[in-house]
Phi, psi and omega in degrees: 000134181279195175309141179303131186306312183296322178293322176299326181295325180252026179300323179298325177296322179295320178299317180298315179298313183297319181293326176295315176300320183294322180290336185233064182288152180224139179287168183303137182068008176240017187278050184290315179293314182299310181294330177295318177294318178302310181298320179297317179295314181300316179295321179301326182269010176078026181261131176301125191235134178235131183245173178057039174270116186064042181086270185254012180287155179230139175233130175247142180236125179233120181267138180272203187269353182222184181260067180262204185273166181253118184244128180264141174234132186237138173225148178260156190239347191275159178252188184241155177280072183226140173280121182287137178225060180250340184062022175291148178295341178246032179296163182306134175264001181252113183299132176080007179225135184210144170278080182262009180235356176089012180294333174298324177288319180301313180299317181294318180298319179291323174297322178298317177296318181297317180299311181298313182294327177292328178287321188264317185048036181267061179203162176266173173067220184214144173259130178248110182265116185249113177254107191262138173274167160052052176284331189282060173084009182250011170076034181296318179296316180295326178294319178293320178295321177295337176270021175062042183310303187273355170277316180284327183229075186300143177227141174277329177213158178217141185228150175216170178208163179220137172291156180213117181283072185269348188078008180237082184302135174078008177274120182249128178230150174224137174255105177298151180073213179299126186234322182225152190285151163284159185214141168248151164250145181221153175224124170260123175258105184266109185249104177254223174215141187266175177195181172295142181297338179275354182228063185297337180294345179273356185249168160244089198292109182290339178291315178298317181293318179296323178296319177294323179297317180301316179297317180294325179300325181292339179285344180297312180292317186284336186236352180239348182244134180299142181300338180274356182263119179289117178206138179234134172230113185236128169274123186241352181214140167225123183237133175162153176096143180224348185209160180288331188248023179233125168272115187286174182262343185214143174228142175248129177246124186230159178179201185218150170243139177237133188210167174235334180256114181302326179293319176296319179298318178297320177298317180295318178301318180293320177297322178296319177295318180296318178298318180298314181294317182294317180289328176297317178293316183298323184260356179067039181230190176243132173234115179258132181245129176242114178246132181235126177278110189262315184236141168279164169294131179277122181239113177279139173298131184302311183292315184289338174299315180288326175300314181296319178296318180298320180289320177298326180297333177292340180261314187255353182093141183301327181293345180255015175239149179201156174273121178288143180252344182255137173286159176251135179276357167291161183236161187204123186280003166301340176306323181295322178291322181291343175283343182257319182232134179293150180177201182205161185225121183248164176244132180245116182286154175210171182296156182096147181232004173294127189291162173298157179065026179245141183297342180255011181297132177233125180280141172274108187289350176294346179287340188300306179291336177294308179297319180298321181291319178297315178302313183297318181291330174301318178292312183298324183274316192274339177293336181261358186292000000 
């Protein structure tokens, strides 16, 4: 069975909504306009609506015709701090902020499912629509959970999805079990002493020391982690300096670690601390390390992963669904929700191969009715399970 007929009928409306979100992106915990539109739409369709869950989160509750199960559907709403360079007529109007990960589409797809289900109500139990803020490393899922998300709005199962510019439109995959990496963010504050650029011997040059630190960090993966263990440690930022002729006093080195084994992650954290302490002693300076555990490992329920694939097959065809065999070193804070309520998270492929988090990323809007249909069928099938 293809896309649900009724959803196909209002697909143009979904495109309009998504383009509006795309033109007006908002960073995590700042999604006031986006969440306001979400709440307005839900109320317009007669859905019980709760706002300010975990700051800017929104939850909608729609009861079906019977006393079945309660199924949660989750979409994220935040954008990224990226200058868009797509030249689209509906490109971001907010300088330095872009929907480069497709969260505008996720939000739209869930709204599409909500609209259809509100019109038909051809299901038992209740649909719980969860619109989450701040997925991009700012703890939106944890904020909603801290606001008693699943106590106030109980769910028997919860599902999410992500677009993927694979160049394979309509290909749906799920990785049962461990699927996406846990992640830390880290900052090394290297505090030396500055001098005139022409007299480096008068300094304890933090740029030189930070450069050595970056090189040493790369040896953790190559010399402390088994080659068969998936782990990534990437330095992604170096900040410091204001002039050509000044050796500054402090440099910050920042980045991320991605892991699947908590024990290995703990070992890496300790090695990072040891390197900071050792290099501080060797150079006679101070190195302060701040490590923050941002994402849990995302673990899909084994049974519900196959359930989600079977339901997706009703929309895209069985030949377009598959069980993924490789974990992804990307991270996703839906993992926090899956630690509380069983469920699954799928990836939906679409046209285009420019990667996510890229200033030139362009979403294939044909994915909108596909995602909305999968979400809607999850409610129709699983509330009665």
